[in-house]
MARTORTI-832086 format. One record per residue: x negated, y negated, z of N, C-alpha, C, O in turn; residue number from 0; residue in three letters; chain. Coordinates in steps of 0.1 Angstrom, whole numbers. Layout:
   n.px   n.py   n.pz  ca.px  ca.py  ca.pz   c.px   c.py   c.pz   o.px   o.py   o.pz  pos  code  unit
      X      Y      Z      X      Y      Z      X      Y      Z      X      Y      Z  NUM   ala     A
...
END
This chain:
   n.px   n.py   n.pz  ca.px  ca.py  ca.pz   c.px   c.py   c.pz   o.px   o.py   o.pz  pos  code  unit
   -434   -930    739   -436   -945    738   -450   -948    743   -457   -956    737    0   unk     A
   -454   -943    755   -467   -945    760   -478   -941    751   -488   -949    749    1   unk     A
   -476   -930    745   -487   -925    735   -488   -935    723   -499   -937    718    2   unk     A
   -476   -940    719   -477   -950    707   -484   -963    711   -492   -968    703    3   unk     A
   -481   -968    723   -488   -980    727   -503   -978    729   -511   -987    725    4   unk     A
   -507   -967    734   -521   -964    735   -528   -963    722   -539   -968    720    5   unk     A
   -521   -958    712   -527   -957    698   -529   -971    692   -539   -973    686    6   unk     A
   -519   -980    695   -520   -993    690   -532  -1000    696   -540  -1007    689    7   unk     A
   -534   -999    709   -544  -1005    717   -558  -1000    711   -567  -1008    711    8   unk     A
   -559   -988    707   -571   -983    702   -574   -989    688   -586   -990    684    9   unk     A
   -564   -992    681   -566   -997    667   -570  -1012    667   -577  -1016    658   10   unk     A
   -567  -1020    677   -570  -1034    678   -585  -1036    677   -589  -1044    668   11   unk     A
   -593  -1031    685   -608  -1033    684   -613  -1029    671   -623  -1034    666   12   unk     A
   -607  -1018    665   -612  -1014    652   -610  -1024    641   -618  -1027    632   13   unk     A
   -598  -1031    642   -595  -1042    633   -605  -1054    635   -609  -1060    625   14   unk     A
   -608  -1057    647   -618  -1068    650   -631  -1065    644   -638  -1073    638   15   unk     A
   -635  -1052    647   -648  -1048    641   -648  -1049    626   -659  -1053    620   16   unk     A
   -637  -1046    620   -636  -1047    605   -638  -1061    601   -644  -1063    590   17   unk     A
   -632  -1071    608   -633  -1085    604   -648  -1090    605   -653  -1096    596   18   unk     A
   -654  -1086    616   -668  -1089    618   -677  -1084    607   -686  -1091    602   19   unk     A
   -674  -1072    603   -682  -1066    593   -680  -1073    579   -690  -1075    572   20   unk     A
   -668  -1077    577   -665  -1084    565   -672  -1098    564   -677  -1102    554   21   unk     A
   -673  -1105    576   -679  -1119    576   -694  -1118    574   -700  -1127    570   22   unk     A
   -700  -1106    577   -714  -1104    575   -717  -1098    561   -729  -1095    558   23   unk     A
   -707  -1097    553   -709  -1090    540   -717  -1099    530   -717  -1111    532   24   unk     A
   -723  -1093    520   -731  -1101    510   -724  -1112    504   -729  -1122    500   25   unk     A
   -710  -1110    502   -702  -1120    495   -702  -1133    502   -704  -1144    496   26   unk     A
   -701  -1133    516   -701  -1145    524   -715  -1151    525   -717  -1163    526   27   unk     A
   -725  -1142    525   -739  -1147    527   -743  -1155    515   -753  -1163    516   28   unk     A
   -736  -1154    503   -740  -1161    491   -735  -1176    491   -738  -1183    481   29   unk     A
   -727  -1180    501   -722  -1194    501   -733  -1204    501   -743  -1202    509   30   unk     A
   -733  -1214    493   -744  -1224    492   -745  -1232    505   -735  -1235    511   31   unk     A
   -757  -1235    509   -759  -1243    522   -754  -1257    520   -753  -1262    509   32   unk     A
   -751  -1263    531   -746  -1277    531   -757  -1286    527   -768  -1285    533   33   unk     A
   -755  -1295    518   -766  -1304    513   -769  -1315    524   -760  -1319    531   34   unk     A
   -781  -1319    524   -786  -1329    534   -781  -1343    530   -780  -1346    518   35   unk     A
   -778  -1351    540   -774  -1365    537   -786  -1372    531   -797  -1370    533   36   unk     A
   -782  -1382    522   -792  -1391    516   -800  -1399    526   -795  -1402    537   37   unk     A
   -812  -1401    523   -821  -1409    532   -817  -1424    531   -808  -1428    524   38   unk     A
   -824  -1432    538   -821  -1447    539   -825  -1454    526   -833  -1449    518   39   unk     A
   -820  -1466    524   -825  -1475    514   -835  -1484    520   -833  -1489    531   40   unk     A
   -846  -1486    514   -857  -1495    518   -856  -1507    510   -859  -1507    498   41   unk     A
   -852  -1518    516   -850  -1531    508   -863  -1539    510   -869  -1540    521   42   unk     A
   -868  -1545    499   -881  -1552    499   -878  -1567    495   -872  -1570    485   43   unk     A
   -882  -1576    504   -881  -1590    501   -895  -1596    502   -902  -1595    512   44   unk     A
   -899  -1603    491   -913  -1608    491   -916  -1616    478   -907  -1620    471   45   unk     A
   -929  -1617    475   -934  -1625    464   -940  -1616    453   -938  -1604    453   46   unk     A
   -948  -1621    445   -954  -1614    433   -963  -1602    438   -965  -1593    430   47   unk     A
   -969  -1603    449   -978  -1592    454   -970  -1580    458   -976  -1569    460   48   unk     A
   -957  -1581    459   -948  -1570    462   -939  -1567    450   -934  -1556    449   49   unk     A
   -937  -1576    441   -926  -1575    430   -929  -1564    420   -941  -1561    417   50   unk     A
   -918  -1560    413   -920  -1551    402   -926  -1559    390   -924  -1571    389   51   unk     A
   -934  -1553    382   -941  -1560    371   -931  -1564    359   -922  -1557    356   52   unk     A
   -935  -1575    353   -928  -1578    340   -939  -1577    329   -935  -1580    317   53   unk     A
   -951  -1574    332   -962  -1572    322   -971  -1562    329   -969  -1557    340   54   unk     A
   -982  -1559    321   -992  -1549    326   -998  -1553    340  -1002  -1545    348   55   unk     A
  -1000  -1566    341  -1005  -1572    353   -999  -1586    355   -998  -1593    346   56   unk     A
   -994  -1589    367   -996  -1582    380   -986  -1571    382   -975  -1571    377   57   unk     A
   -990  -1562    391   -981  -1551    396   -980  -1553    411   -991  -1552    418   58   unk     A
   -968  -1555    417   -967  -1556    431   -967  -1542    438   -963  -1532    432   59   unk     A
   -972  -1542    450   -973  -1529    457   -959  -1522    459   -958  -1510    460   60   unk     A
   -949  -1531    460   -935  -1525    461   -931  -1516    450   -923  -1507    452   61   unk     A
   -937  -1518    438   -934  -1510    426   -939  -1496    428   -934  -1487    421   62   unk     A
   -949  -1494    436   -955  -1481    438   -951  -1474    452   -955  -1463    455   63   unk     A
   -942  -1481    459   -939  -1477    472   -929  -1465    472   -931  -1455    480   64   unk     A
   -920  -1465    463   -910  -1454    462   -915  -1441    460   -910  -1431    464   65   unk     A
   -926  -1440    452   -932  -1427    449   -938  -1420    461   -941  -1408    460   66   unk     A
   -940  -1427    472   -946  -1421    484   -936  -1414    493   -939  -1408    503   67   unk     A
   -923  -1415    489   -912  -1410    498   -906  -1397    492   -907  -1395    479   68   unk     A
   -900  -1389    500   -893  -1377    496   -881  -1381    488   -876  -1393    489   69   unk     A
   -875  -1372    481   -863  -1374    473   -852  -1378    483   -850  -1372    494   70   unk     A
   -844  -1387    480   -833  -1392    488   -835  -1406    494   -825  -1412    497   71   unk     A
   -847  -1410    494   -850  -1424    499   -850  -1433    486   -856  -1430    476   72   unk     A
   -843  -1444    487   -842  -1454    476   -849  -1467    480   -847  -1472    491   73   unk     A
   -859  -1471    472   -866  -1484    474   -860  -1494    465   -860  -1492    452   74   unk     A
   -853  -1504    470   -847  -1515    463   -856  -1527    464   -855  -1534    474   75   unk     A
   -863  -1530    453   -873  -1540    454   -867  -1553    448   -865  -1555    436   76   unk     A
   -865  -1563    457   -860  -1576    454   -870  -1587    455   -867  -1599    455   77   unk     A
   -883  -1584    455   -893  -1594    456   -894  -1601    442   -891  -1595    432   78   unk     A
   -898  -1614    443   -898  -1622    431   -911  -1631    431   -914  -1637    441   79   unk     A
   -918  -1631    420   -930  -1639    419   -928  -1653    421   -918  -1659    417   80   unk     A
   -938  -1660    428   -938  -1674    429   -929  -1680    440   -928  -1692    442   81   unk     A
   -923  -1671    448   -914  -1676    458   -920  -1677    472   -928  -1668    476   82   unk     A
   -916  -1687    479   -918  -1688    494   -906  -1681    500   -897  -1678    493   83   unk     A
   -907  -1679    513   -895  -1673    520   -883  -1682    518   -872  -1677    517   84   unk     A
   -885  -1695    517   -873  -1704    516   -867  -1704    502   -855  -1704    500   85   unk     A
   -876  -1705    492   -871  -1705    478   -865  -1691    475   -856  -1690    466   86   unk     A
   -870  -1680    481   -864  -1667    479   -850  -1667    485   -841  -1661    479   87   unk     A
   -848  -1673    496   -835  -1672    503   -825  -1682    498   -813  -1679    497   88   unk     A
   -830  -1694    493   -821  -1704    489   -824  -1708    474   -825  -1720    471   89   unk     A
   -826  -1699    466   -829  -1702    452   -821  -1713    446   -808  -1712    446   90   unk     A
   -828  -1723    440   -821  -1734    434   -815  -1745    443   -811  -1755    438   91   unk     A
   -816  -1742    456   -811  -1752    466   -822  -1759    474   -819  -1766    483   92   unk     A
   -834  -1756    470   -845  -1763    478   -850  -1775    469   -854  -1772    457   93   unk     A
   -849  -1787    474   -853  -1798    466   -868  -1801    466   -875  -1795    473   94   unk     A
   -872  -1811    458   -886  -1815    458   -889  -1826    468   -900  -1832    467   95   unk     A
   -880  -1829    477   -881  -1840    487   -883  -1834    501   -876  -1825    505   96   unk     A
   -892  -1840    508   -894  -1836    522   -887  -1845    532   -885  -1857    529   97   unk     A
   -882  -1840    543   -875  -1848    553   -886  -1853    563   -898  -1852    561   98   unk     A
   -881  -1860    573   -890  -1866    583   -899  -1856    590   -910  -1860    595   99   unk     A
   -895  -1844    591   -903  -1833    598   -912  -1826    588   -920  -1817    592  100   unk     A
   -912  -1831    576   -922  -1825    566   -917  -1813    559   -924  -1806    552  101   unk     A
   -904  -1809    561   -898  -1797    554   -890  -1801    542   -885  -1812    541  102   unk     A
   -890  -1792    532   -883  -1795    520   -868  -1795    523   -863  -1786    530  103   unk     A
   -861  -1805    518   -847  -1807    520   -839  -1797    512   -842  -1794    500  104   unk     A
   -829  -1791    518   -819  -1782    511   -807  -1790    506   -801  -1797    514  105   unk     A
   -804  -1788    493   -792  -1794    488   -780  -1786    492   -768  -1792    492  106   unk     A
   -781  -1774    495   -770  -1765    500   -776  -1754    508   -788  -1749    506  107   unk     A
   -769  -1749    517   -773  -1737    526   -768  -1724    520   -768  -1714    527  108   unk     A
   -763  -1724    508   -758  -1712    502   -770  -1703    499   -779  -1707    492  109   unk     A
   -768  -1691    503   -779  -1681    500   -780  -1677    485   -771  -1679    478  110   unk     A
   -792  -1673    482   -794  -1668    468   -786  -1656    466   -782  -1649    475  111   unk     A
   -783  -1653    453   -775  -1641    450   -782  -1628    454   -776  -1619    459  112   unk     A
   -796  -1628    453   -803  -1616    457   -802  -1613    472   -800  -1602    476  113   unk     A
   -802  -1623    481   -800  -1621    495   -786  -1617    498   -784  -1609    507  114   unk     A
   -777  -1624    492   -763  -1620    494   -760  -1606    490   -753  -1599    498  115   unk     A
   -765  -1602    479   -763  -1588    475   -770  -1578    484   -765  -1567    487  116   unk     A
   -782  -1582    489   -789  -1573    498   -781  -1572    511   -780  -1560    516  117   unk     A
   -776  -1583    516   -768  -1582    529   -755  -1574    527   -751  -1566    536  118   unk     A
   -749  -1575    515   -737  -1567    512   -740  -1552    512   -732  -1544    516  119   unk     A
   -751  -1549    505   -755  -1535    503   -761  -1528    515   -762  -1516    516  120   unk     A
   -767  -1536    524   -774  -1530    535   -765  -1523    545   -755  -1528    549  121   unk     A
   -769  -1511    549   -761  -1502    558   -769  -1498    570   -782  -1499    570  122   unk     A
   -762  -1493    579   -769  -1488    592   -779  -1477    588   -776  -1468    580  123   unk     A
   -791  -1478    594   -802  -1469    591   -811  -1473    580   -822  -1466    578  124   unk     A
   -808  -1483    572   -816  -1488    562   -828  -1495    568   -829  -1498    580  125   unk     A
   -838  -1499    559   -849  -1507    563   -851  -1519    555   -848  -1519    543  126   unk     A
   -855  -1530    561   -858  -1543    554   -872  -1547    556   -876  -1550    568  127   unk     A
   -880  -1546    546   -894  -1551    546   -895  -1565    541   -890  -1568    530  128   unk     A
   -901  -1574    549   -902  -1588    546   -917  -1592    545   -924  -1591    555  129   unk     A
   -922  -1597    534   -936  -1601    533   -937  -1614    524   -935  -1613    512  130   unk     A
   -939  -1625    530   -942  -1638    523   -955  -1643    529   -963  -1636    534  131   unk     A
   -957  -1657    527   -968  -1663    533   -979  -1667    523   -990  -1672    527  132   unk     A
   -977  -1664    510   -987  -1668    500   -984  -1681    494   -992  -1690    494  133   unk     A
   -972  -1682    489   -967  -1695    482   -963  -1705    492   -962  -1717    489  134   unk     A
   -959  -1701    504   -954  -1710    514   -964  -1721    519   -959  -1731    524  135   unk     A
   -976  -1718    517   -986  -1728    521   -988  -1739    511   -996  -1748    513  136   unk     A
   -981  -1739    500   -981  -1750    490   -978  -1763    497   -967  -1763    504  137   unk     A
   -985  -1774    496   -982  -1786    502   -970  -1793    496   -965  -1803    502  138   unk     A
   -966  -1789    484   -956  -1796    477   -943  -1788    477   -943  -1775    477  139   unk     A
   -931  -1795    477   -918  -1789    476   -916  -1785    461   -921  -1792    453  140   unk     A
   -908  -1775    458   -899  -1768    467   -906  -1756    475   -899  -1750    484  141   unk     A
   -918  -1752    472   -923  -1740    478   -928  -1742    492   -929  -1733    500  142   unk     A
   -932  -1754    496   -937  -1757    509   -928  -1752    520   -916  -1755    520  143   unk     A
   -934  -1745    530   -927  -1741    542   -936  -1743    554   -947  -1738    554  144   unk     A
   -932  -1751    564   -940  -1753    576   -940  -1741    585   -931  -1732    583  145   unk     A
   -949  -1740    594   -950  -1728    602   -938  -1725    611   -934  -1714    612  146   unk     A
   -932  -1736    617   -920  -1734    625   -909  -1729    617   -901  -1720    621  147   unk     A
   -907  -1735    605   -896  -1731    596   -898  -1717    591   -889  -1709    590  148   unk     A
   -910  -1713    588   -913  -1700    584   -909  -1689    594   -903  -1679    591  149   unk     A
   -913  -1692    606   -910  -1683    617   -894  -1682    619   -889  -1671    621  150   unk     A
   -888  -1693    618   -873  -1694    619   -866  -1685    609   -857  -1678    612  151   unk     A
   -871  -1687    596   -864  -1680    585   -867  -1665    586   -858  -1656    583  152   unk     A
   -880  -1661    589   -883  -1647    590   -875  -1640    602   -870  -1629    601  153   unk     A
   -873  -1647    613   -865  -1643    624   -851  -1641    620   -845  -1631    623  154   unk     A
   -846  -1651    613   -832  -1650    608   -830  -1638    599   -819  -1631    601  155   unk     A
   -839  -1635    590   -837  -1623    581   -838  -1610    589   -830  -1601    586  156   unk     A
   -847  -1609    599   -847  -1597    607   -834  -1596    615   -829  -1584    616  157   unk     A
   -829  -1606    621   -817  -1606    628   -805  -1601    620   -796  -1594    624  158   unk     A
   -805  -1606    607   -794  -1602    598   -794  -1587    595   -784  -1581    594  159   unk     A
   -806  -1582    594   -808  -1567    592   -803  -1560    605   -796  -1550    604  160   unk     A
   -807  -1564    616   -803  -1558    629   -788  -1558    631   -782  -1548    636  161   unk     A
   -782  -1569    627   -767  -1570    628   -760  -1560    620   -748  -1556    623  162   unk     A
   -767  -1554    610   -760  -1544    601   -765  -1530    604   -762  -1520    597  163   unk     A
   -772  -1529    615   -777  -1516    619   -790  -1511    612   -794  -1500    613  164   unk     A
   -796  -1520    604   -808  -1517    597   -820  -1521    605   -819  -1527    616  165   unk     A
   -832  -1517    600   -844  -1518    608   -854  -1528    600   -859  -1524    590  166   unk     A
   -857  -1540    605   -866  -1548    599   -880  -1544    602   -884  -1539    612  167   unk     A
   -889  -1546    591   -903  -1544    593   -910  -1556    587   -908  -1559    575  168   unk     A
   -918  -1563    595   -924  -1576    590   -938  -1573    587   -945  -1566    593  169   unk     A
   -943  -1580    576   -956  -1578    571   -963  -1592    570   -957  -1601    565  170   unk     A
   -976  -1592    574   -984  -1604    570   -988  -1603    555   -987  -1592    549  171   unk     A
   -991  -1614    549   -994  -1614    535  -1007  -1606    532  -1017  -1607    539  172   unk     A
  -1006  -1599    521  -1018  -1591    516  -1028  -1601    512  -1025  -1612    506  173   unk     A
  -1041  -1598    515  -1052  -1607    512  -1056  -1607    497  -1055  -1597    491  174   unk     A
  -1060  -1618    492  -1068  -1619    480  -1082  -1614    483  -1086  -1613    494  175   unk     A
  -1090  -1613    473  -1104  -1609    475  -1113  -1621    475  -1115  -1628    465  176   unk     A
  -1117  -1625    488  -1125  -1636    490  -1137  -1631    498  -1136  -1625    508  177   unk     A
  -1149  -1635    493  -1162  -1630    499  -1169  -1640    507  -1169  -1652    503  178   unk     A
  -1174  -1636    518  -1184  -1644    526  -1196  -1636    527  -1198  -1627    535  179   unk     A
  -1206  -1638    517  -1217  -1630    517  -1213  -1616    512  -1207  -1615    501  180   unk     A
  -1216  -1606    520  -1213  -1592    516  -1200  -1587    521  -1197  -1575    520  181   unk     A
  -1192  -1596    528  -1180  -1591    534  -1168  -1598    529  -1168  -1610    526  182   unk     A
  -1157  -1591    526  -1144  -1596    523  -1138  -1603    536  -1140  -1597    547  183   unk     A
  -1132  -1614    534  -1126  -1621    546  -1112  -1624    544  -1107  -1624    533  184   unk     A
  -1105  -1627    555  -1091  -1630    555  -1089  -1644    549  -1097  -1653    550  185   unk     A
  -1077  -1646    542  -1075  -1659    535  -1060  -1662    535  -1056  -1670    526  186   unk     A
  -1052  -1657    543  -1038  -1660    543  -1033  -1665    557  -1039  -1663    567  187   unk     A
  -1023  -1673    556  -1017  -1679    568  -1005  -1673    573  -1001  -1662    568  188   unk     A
   -998  -1679    583   -985  -1675    588   -986  -1661    596   -976  -1655    597  189   unk     A
   -998  -1658    600   -999  -1645    607   -993  -1646    621   -985  -1638    625  190   unk     A
   -996  -1657    628   -990  -1659    642   -975  -1660    641   -968  -1655    650  191   unk     A
   -970  -1666    631   -955  -1668    630   -948  -1654    627   -937  -1652    631  192   unk     A
   -955  -1646    619   -949  -1633    616   -949  -1624    628   -939  -1618    631  193   unk     A
   -960  -1625    636   -961  -1617    648   -950  -1622    658   -944  -1614    665  194   unk     A
   -948  -1635    659   -938  -1641    668   -924  -1637    664   -916  -1634    673  195   unk     A
   -921  -1637    651   -908  -1632    646   -906  -1618    650   -895  -1614    653  196   unk     A
   -916  -1610    649   -915  -1596    653   -912  -1594    668   -904  -1586    671  197   unk     A
   -919  -1602    676   -917  -1601    690   -903  -1606    694   -896  -1600    703  198   unk     A
   -898  -1616    687   -885  -1622    690   -873  -1612    687   -863  -1612    693  199   unk     A
   -876  -1603    677   -865  -1594    672   -868  -1580    676   -860  -1571    672  200   unk     A
   -879  -1577    682   -883  -1563    685   -886  -1555    673   -885  -1543    672  201   unk     A
   -891  -1562    662   -894  -1556    650   -909  -1552    648   -917  -1560    653  202   unk     A
   -913  -1541    643   -927  -1538    640   -933  -1547    630   -926  -1552    621  203   unk     A
   -945  -1551    632   -953  -1559    623   -965  -1551    618   -973  -1546    625  204   unk     A
   -965  -1551    605   -977  -1544    598   -986  -1556    593   -982  -1564    585  205   unk     A
   -998  -1556    599  -1008  -1566    595  -1015  -1562    582  -1026  -1557    582  206   unk     A
  -1008  -1565    571  -1013  -1561    558  -1025  -1569    554  -1033  -1564    546  207   unk     A
  -1026  -1581    559  -1038  -1589    556  -1051  -1582    561  -1061  -1580    554  208   unk     A
  -1050  -1578    574  -1062  -1571    580  -1065  -1557    573  -1076  -1554    570  209   unk     A
  -1054  -1550    570  -1055  -1537    564  -1062  -1538    550  -1070  -1530    546  210   unk     A
  -1057  -1548    542  -1062  -1550    529  -1077  -1554    529  -1085  -1550    521  211   unk     A
  -1080  -1564    538  -1094  -1568    539  -1103  -1556    543  -1114  -1555    538  212   unk     A
  -1099  -1548    552  -1107  -1536    556  -1109  -1527    544  -1119  -1521    543  213   unk     A
  -1098  -1525    536  -1099  -1517    524  -1109  -1523    514  -1118  -1515    509  214   unk     A
  -1109  -1536    512  -1118  -1542    503  -1133  -1540    507  -1142  -1538    499  215   unk     A
  -1135  -1541    520  -1148  -1539    526  -1152  -1524    524  -1164  -1521    522  216   unk     A
  -1143  -1515    526  -1147  -1501    525  -1150  -1497    510  -1158  -1488    508  217   unk     A
  -1144  -1505    501  -1147  -1503    487  -1159  -1511    482  -1163  -1510    470  218   unk     A
  -1164  -1519    491  -1176  -1527    488  -1174  -1537    476  -1182  -1538    467  219   unk     A
  -1163  -1544    477  -1159  -1554    467  -1168  -1567    468  -1167  -1575    459  220   unk     A
  -1175  -1568    479  -1183  -1580    481  -1197  -1576    484  -1200  -1566    490  221   unk     A
  -1207  -1584    479  -1205  -1595    470  -1202  -1590    456  -1204  -1579    453  222   unk     A
  -1197  -1600    448  -1195  -1596    434  -1198  -1609    425  -1200  -1620    430  223   unk     A
  -1198  -1606    412  -1202  -1617    403  -1189  -1625    397  -1191  -1633    388  224   unk     A
  -1178  -1622    403  -1166  -1629    399  -1159  -1623    386  -1150  -1629    381  225   unk     A
  -1164  -1612    381  -1159  -1606    369  -1148  -1596    373  -1151  -1585    379  226   unk     A
  -1135  -1600    371  -1124  -1591    374  -1118  -1584    362  -1106  -1581    362  227   unk     A
  -1126  -1582    352  -1121  -1576    340  -1127  -1562    338  -1121  -1554    329  228   unk     A
  -1137  -1558    345  -1143  -1545    343  -1147  -1539    357  -1146  -1546    367  229   unk     A
  -1151  -1527    356  -1156  -1520    368  -1145  -1518    379  -1133  -1519    376  230   unk     A
  -1150  -1516    391  -1140  -1513    402  -1131  -1525    405  -1119  -1523    408  231   unk     A
  -1136  -1537    404  -1128  -1549    407  -1117  -1550    396  -1106  -1554    399  232   unk     A
  -1121  -1548    383  -1112  -1549    372  -1101  -1539    373  -1090  -1541    368  233   unk     A
  -1104  -1527    378  -1094  -1516    380  -1084  -1519    391  -1073  -1515    391  234   unk     A
  -1088  -1528    400  -1080  -1530    412  -1072  -1543    411  -1060  -1544    414  235   unk     A
  -1079  -1554    406  -1073  -1567    405  -1070  -1572    391  -1077  -1568    382  236   unk     A
  -1060  -1580    390  -1059  -1588    377  -1070  -1598    377  -1078  -1599    386  237   unk     A
  -1071  -1605    366  -1083  -1614    364  -1080  -1628    372  -1081  -1638    366  238   unk     A
  -1076  -1626    384  -1073  -1639    392  -1077  -1636    407  -1075  -1645    415  239   unk     A
  -1083  -1625    411  -1087  -1621    424  -1076  -1621    434  -1078  -1619    446  240   unk     A
  -1063  -1622    430  -1052  -1622    439  -1042  -1611    436  -1038  -1604    446  241   unk     A
  -1038  -1609    424  -1028  -1599    420  -1034  -1586    416  -1046  -1585    414  242   unk     A
  -1026  -1576    416  -1031  -1562    414  -1027  -1556    401  -1017  -1558    395  243   unk     A
  -1037  -1548    396  -1034  -1538    385  -1026  -1527    392  -1024  -1527    404  244   unk     A
  -1021  -1518    383  -1013  -1507    388  -1021  -1499    399  -1015  -1495    409  245   unk     A
  -1034  -1496    397  -1041  -1489    406  -1043  -1496    420  -1041  -1490    430  246   unk     A
  -1045  -1509    419  -1046  -1517    431  -1033  -1517    439  -1033  -1516    451  247   unk     A
  -1022  -1519    432  -1009  -1519    438  -1006  -1505    445  -1000  -1505    456  248   unk     A
  -1010  -1495    439  -1009  -1481    445  -1017  -1480    458  -1012  -1474    467  249   unk     A
  -1029  -1486    458  -1037  -1485    470  -1031  -1493    481  -1031  -1489    493  250   unk     A
  -1025  -1505    478  -1019  -1513    489  -1007  -1507    494  -1004  -1507    506  251   unk     A
   -999  -1500    485   -987  -1493    489   -991  -1482    499   -984  -1479    509  252   unk     A
  -1002  -1476    496  -1007  -1465    505  -1011  -1471    519  -1009  -1464    529  253   unk     A
  -1016  -1483    519  -1019  -1489    532  -1006  -1491    541  -1006  -1488    553  254   unk     A
   -996  -1495    534   -983  -1497    541   -977  -1484    546   -973  -1483    557  255   unk     A
   -978  -1474    538   -974  -1460    542   -982  -1455    554   -977  -1449    563  256   unk     A
   -995  -1458    553  -1004  -1453    564  -1000  -1460    577  -1001  -1455    588  257   unk     A
   -996  -1473    576   -992  -1481    588   -979  -1475    594   -978  -1475    606  258   unk     A
   -970  -1471    585   -958  -1465    590   -961  -1453    599   -955  -1451    610  259   unk     A
   -971  -1445    595   -975  -1433    603   -982  -1438    616   -979  -1433    627  260   unk     A
   -992  -1446    614  -1001  -1449    626   -993  -1457    636   -997  -1457    648  261   unk     A
   -983  -1465    632   -975  -1473    642   -962  -1466    646   -954  -1471    653  262   unk     A
   -961  -1453    642   -950  -1445    646   -936  -1451    642   -927  -1451    650  263   unk     A
   -936  -1458    631   -923  -1463    626   -915  -1451    620   -920  -1444    611  264   unk     A
   -903  -1449    625   -895  -1437    621   -894  -1435    606   -892  -1423    602  265   unk     A
   -894  -1445    598   -894  -1443    583   -905  -1434    579   -903  -1427    568  266   unk     A
   -915  -1432    586   -927  -1424    582   -922  -1409    580   -929  -1402    573  267   unk     A
   -912  -1405    587   -907  -1391    586   -902  -1388    572   -901  -1376    569  268   unk     A
   -900  -1398    564   -895  -1396    550   -906  -1396    540   -904  -1393    528  269   unk     A
   -919  -1399    544   -930  -1399    535   -933  -1385    531   -931  -1375    538  270   unk     A
   -939  -1384    519   -943  -1370    514   -955  -1365    522   -960  -1354    519  271   unk     A
END
């Protein structure tokens, strides 16, 4: 009996060794690797300088943003031309009448379908880019938005993203090409309010106005003869000195991507 038990004891490690050898066999090594999880969705809220094109020109920079990311990142561009932050949020519910504080009266506080859909689809880890401030300076309703109201609405949008575990990124409005002698100069408002909304919510702020003006100066767009149909200006801008051709939109998208890197915004890790 003792000899039989000893023999069994000697066989046990041999069986273990056999299992280990089998697990290292070529058949097991051929198992496909686990696929990586999909990247975040990048939601874009803004005006025509960000929007997807409906014609050859204008082309918003948001239309060129997705191509700068690795596979797995989805850019969902909900920017719409001609909108202020308020008309984008409350489409159809902003009246042509101002109240005593000078703000356009809302007929209803029901959000636009685009914002409701964005809030429904937004998940933890996503990003929300917000860029307005061009149409908001209109003195007339429904597009008019005062500075305090602008800050309030941008803060609210950022807070809504944070509540869903998403990351807001606020942008100042991209500059049109305006020259003062040989230098391009800034020409957009609501910069202070955008910065304040960023501070209030702990959100990064990309100063796209400054970045775009610096780009225009590096390309020596000033002075010019006002001809936006040919040459370097014509390749960059539509014939209105404000909106972009496809090439110009691509360059502005590159500025935003560069800011993600220089400001250490985590989304930069998904860039190509």
